[in-house]
N, C-alpha and C positions, 0 to 999 in steps of 0.2 A: 556299760561298762566304762568305766575309771581304772586310774589307776595313778600312782604318785609319780610314775615315769613319762606321764602325759610330755608333752611338749608342741612346740610348733609343728613339726612336721605331719604328727600323731593328729594334731587340731584340724591342719589344711585336710587329712584325710577323709578325715571322719565329716568334716563339712561341707564337701566337695559335692555338687550337685548339677544335672545336667540341665542347663538353660536352653529354654526357648524360645525368647522374646528378647529382643534388643534391641536398645537404642542405636540410631542412626550416627552416634557421636563417633571419630575415628578413633583407634588405639593408636598410642604412641611409639613411634616407630624405635624407642629406647627400651619401649617394654616389649615389645615383641622380638627385639635382637636377646633380650634374659631368657625370655620362651624359649627361642631354640639355641640358645646357649645349655641351659639346663636339657631340654631336647640331647643334644651329643653328647655330654654327659651322662648318659644314661650307658646301661650294662650292655655289651652284645657278646654273642658267643666267639671265642676268640681274639676279641677286642676289633673282628670285621667291620663294625659300624656302616651297616648297609644300605644306609637312608638318605634321604634326598627329602629336602620341604622345599613348595614351592608356594609364597605368600601373593596370596591376590586382595589386593585391596581396589579391584577395578570392579566396582558394581554394573556395568557393562557385562564385563564377562561372568561376574556371579551368577546374574538374570539370566544370561544364555545356557548356562553350565544349570543352572534349577529349571530353565524348561526344555532342556532337552532329557534332564533325568524326571521331569514330571512326564513327557510323553513315554517316556520307556515303560514307567509304573502306568500309565493307564492302558499300553498295550499286553500288558503281563496278563496269566493266567491267574493270578495271584488276586482276591477278590479285596483283601484287605490293603494291597496296596493300591489298586483300581481307587479303592475308599477313600485312602488317605490324599493321593493326587488327583481326586476330583472336587476337595473342596477348594472354593475361590480363594482362600488366602491362603492355600500351600507355597512352603516356600523351603525346600530340602536345608539350606542355610538358616530360618527361622531369622530371616535378614539381618545375617550379622554383619555389619563393615568389613570384618575379615575371613579369610578361610585359609585356613594352612594345610594343605594337598600333602599326605604324607606315603612317600613311594619308598618302595623297597628294592632290594637289588635282585633281579629277576636269577641271577645262578649263585644266591644264596642262601642255605638250608634253613638257616633260621631268622631270613629277613622279616616276614611277619610276627616271630615275638618278638626281635629286637627294637622293631618300630612298634610295637604296642606298648613295649616298657618307654619307648623315647616321646610318645604320644603321655603315656599316665604321668610322664616325668611334666611336659607342655602344661595337662588339665591342673595338675597340683600345684605347680608356679603360677598360674594365673591366679589362681584362688588366691594366694598368698599376696597376689597384687592387685586385688579390688577388680579384677576380672571374670566374666563369666564364660563359659565354653559350653559347646555340645560334640560329641565325640559322632561324626555323622558317616554311618555305613554304606547310604543307600549310593554314595558317589561312586564306590567300586561298579555298580551297574553303566556307569557311564563307561570308564575305560573297560569293559567285556562288551562293548557293543560296538555295530561294525563303523560309528561317529570317532574310536576313541583315539585312533590319529588323529587324526584334526584337534580333538583335543589336547595331547600329547605335546604336538607341537606348539597348539597355542597358550601354552601354561610353560614352555622351554625342559620337560622334563627330560634329562638327559638319557641317550640311548642305553639300553642297559636295565633303565626301573621300569618298574609299573607300580602307578599310583593306587594304593589299598584301599586310603579312605580320606577323611577330611576333617579338622577340626573348627566348627565356628568358634568365633570369639570377637569378644566388644563387650561394653559394658549394659550393664541393665539395671534396672527400678527395680526386679522383682527377684530377687536372687531367693531360690527356695530355702525354706528354713526349715521344711518339714523332714524329717528322716524318715526314709521308706521304710519299712521292715525288714528287719535283715534275718537269714536264719543262722541258727548259733547252734543246731543240728550237725555241723558241717566237718567236725573236727574229731580224729580220734587220737589220742594218747597213748602212745606202745614206750614204755619205761623198763 
């Protein structure tokens, strides 16, 4: 579907893809700051802004988190999780040089929705800056595990916030061009 009203925002939405192959090149701090600014401008219920962002560029910490998540997945009763984690090259962050941990205020009824809006802003802004991203839900398992508090302290997540997910961020040589099949029968017009 195309329209005469199509613009750069619509183009970024349509072209954004989840990337699972990152280059080791570190992302410029100025670009990361722009992404965080885009996140902070996301809508939130009653302007509560119940989010907190932790930018992790320390590869030792990313590798430690990856190993812990891998161990959790290997101990899972879910065979698909075990299968994914048992692959030799498994890396929950897809070897991205940056992960942004998105946390939501525990006492906010709308934190998940508001943080999702902020996350989408990051994903779209990253695309517009030539960066690749992948929304990583598996990180939630780490923060529901017995070691959650250790990682909350390691990542300096403030009291009263719960880590929800992460965004893998970096550059790629292989930005997916194929458009996944879209379901078009999901709209009803009532006039």
